[in-house]
N, C-alpha and C positions, 0 to 999 in steps of 0.2 A: 541505201547507198553502198554500205559495206558488202551487202549480199550481191549486188550487181558486180562489184569489183571481184569478189571471190569467184562468181560464175565465169566472168571474163578470163580471169587468170587460170581457172581450171580448164576452160576450153583451149586456151593457148598453152596449157601445160607449163605455166610459169610457177614452178614449185616453190621457189624462194619467196615469191610474192604471196602465194597462198599461205605459206607458213607465217609470214609477217602479219597477214590479215587475221589469221587464226589467233596469233599471239595478242594482237590488239584487242580482239573480242574477249579473250580470257582475262587479260589484265584489266580491261574495263569492267567486266563483271566482278572480278575480285575486289577492285578498288571500291566499286559501288556497295558491295556487301560489307566491306570493312568500314566504310563511312556510315552505313546504316547501323552496324553493330556499335560503332563508337558513339553515335547519337543516342542509341538505346542505353548504353552503359552510362553515358553522361547524365541522362534523365534519371536513371536508377540511383546514381550517386547523389544527385540533387534531392531526390525524394527521400533517400536514406538520411541525409543531413536534416531535412525538415522533421522527420520522425524523431531523430536523436534530440533535436532542440526541444520538441514537444515533450519527449520523455523526461528530459532534464527539468523542464518546468513542472510537470506533473509530480515527479519524485521529490523535487524541492518542496513543493506544497505538502506532499505526503510526509516528508521528514519533519517539517515544522509541526504538523498536526500530531505526529507520533511523539515528538518531544513534549508537547503540551499535555498529551495523554499520559505520558510517563510521570510528569510532575503531579498531575491530578490524582492518578492512581496511587503514587507513592505517598501522597498526603493522606489518602484514605487508609493505606496500610499503617502509617504512623498513628493516625487517630484511633484506629481499631486496636492497635497495640496498647495505647493508653487505656482504652475501654476494658480490654481483657485484664490488664494489670489491676485496675481499680475494682473490677468485679471479683477477681480472685481474692483480693485483700478485703473485699467488702467495705471499702473506704474510698470516698470521693472527696478530695480536698478542692478548694476553690481554684488552685492553680491548674488542676487537671480538668476542671469542669468545661471550659471552652472547647478543648479537644474532644472530650466525651460527647458534648452536645453536637459538635460538627460531625463527628463520626456517626452519630445516630441520624442526623439530617441527610447525610449522603450515602448511608449504607444501602447496598443493593443497586446503586447507580453504576452502570457500566458505560465506558466510553466506546463510541463506534470505532471499528477498526480503521486505521489510518492508511488508506491507499486510494489515491486518485488514479483511476485505471481507465480513463477514457481512451487514451492513446494505445494502451496495452490491449484493450478489447478490440480496437479497430485493427491493429496489427494481426491479431489472432483471427478475427472474423473474415478478413480479406485475404488471409494467407500470405501476408507480406512480411512476416517475421524474418524470412530469409533475406530480406533486404539488408538487415544488419549483418555486416560481414565479419565483425569481430566475434569469434566463437566464445571467447571468455565472457564477453558482455552478454551474449545471447543466453549462455548457461546461467549467468547470475540472475537474469530476468526471469528465466523459467523457475529457478530455485525460489525466487521471491514470490512468484505466483503460487507455487506449491505450498510454501510456508503460510501464505495468506489464507489459502483454502483450509489448511489444517487449523489455523488459529480461529477461523470462522466457525468451524465445527466444534472446537473446544469451547468457544464462547457460548454457542448454542447449548452445549451439554451442561456447562456451568449454570446458565440461566435456568434450565429445566431442573437440574439436580438440586439447586439451592432455593427454588421457589417456595417450598413448604417452610423452610427456615425463615425466609423473609416475611412470610405471612405471620409466623409466630412472633417475630420481632416487632413488626408493625402493630400487632394487636396489643402490645404492651407499652405503647407510647401514644401521645396525642399531639398532633401538629396543629398549632393555632395560627389560622390565617386571618388577616384583617377583614373587616366587613366589606362586602362587595366583591371579594375575590372568590371565584368559583373553583378554580383548580390551582394546585401548587405551581404549575408551569407558568402561571401568570404573575408569579411573585418570586423575587430572587431567593434562592435556596438559603443563602446565608442569613436572610432576614426573617425566616420562618421560625417562630418560637416553638419549642417542644416542651412537653411535661411528661414526667415518668416518676415511678416510685422506686428509687434506687435501692433501698433496703430490701424490697421484695425481689427486685431483679437479681441482686447479687446472690441470693439464696436459691435462685432458680437455675439448676444445673443445665436444664434443657436450653435455657436462654443463653447462658455463658457458652455452651457448646455451639449454638447457632452463630454467635458472634465470631467465635474462633474459626469455625468452618468457612464463614464468609471471608475472613482475613486470608485464609489459605487460598481461596479461589481468586481473590484479588491479587495476591502475590503471583499466582500463575499467569494472570493476565499481564501483570507488570513485566514479568520475564519475557513474555512474548513481544511486548512493545519495545523493550530494550533491545531485543534481538533484531527487530525490524528496523530500528533506528540505525544499527550498525550496518545492516544490509543496504539501507538507503545510502549511507555514506560511501560504502564500497562501490555501489553502482554509479553514483554521481561522480566519483573519481574516474571510473572507467569512461563514463560519458564525456567528461571534460577532456580526458586524454584523447579520445577518439575525435572529438570536434576540433581540438587543437591540431591534430595530425592532418585533418582534412583541409585546414587553412593553409598548410604549407604546400 
C-alpha cells in the first residue's frame, strides 16, 4: 500500500508527500528494530538473573561444604599436633590418647575440594559468561575458578608426594573392624579401634617425620580451604548486591 502511494506521488511529483512516505518507512523500520532489540535485551537480563540466582545457590552450598571441610581439616591438624608432641616426648598420657588415636584413624584422609560448579561449567561451555554484566563479579568468578584449579593440582601433588609416608604409617598400626565388616567405609571412622606399639613408634624417626610431613600437607590444604571460604563470601556479597539492584 505504501509502495503504491510512493509511486503515485512520484509520478505526480508530490515531493512533500514522497518525503513523508519515506519518513514513515524509516521510522517504522527503526521502531521495529528498537522493539526487537529491547525484547532481546529483556530476555538477556531475565536469563542473567536466572544464572545469578543459580550461582548464588551453588556458591552457598560450596561455602557450607568449605566451612565443614575447614573444621574437619583443622581437627586433623590439631590431632596431629598432639601426636607429634607425644612422639617427640616419647610419652603418651591418657588425656592425650583420644586425640592421638583419632589422629591415626583419620590421617591421610583428604576432603574433596568444595565447589559446586554446575552453573559455572554451563556458563563456560555455552559461552554465556558475558551475560553477567558486572565486570567485578565476572573477574571474581574467574579468580575463583583459577584458584580452584590450582588447589586441585596441589591436592593431587600432595596425595602423590605423601603416599609413601602414608604406607609407612599404615603398616605400623592395626585397624580392628567388627566381624562382618568388609571395608572401613562400611563402619564409622570414629568407632574403628586401632592398636599400635607407642614405645616403638616414638623411637622411629622415620615415622615421626612422616607424621610431621603429613601435618604440613594438611595445613596447606586448610589454608586453601580458608581462602576459598573468603572468596565465596566475597562473591556471594557481589551476587546479593547485583540481584538487589535488578529488583529496583
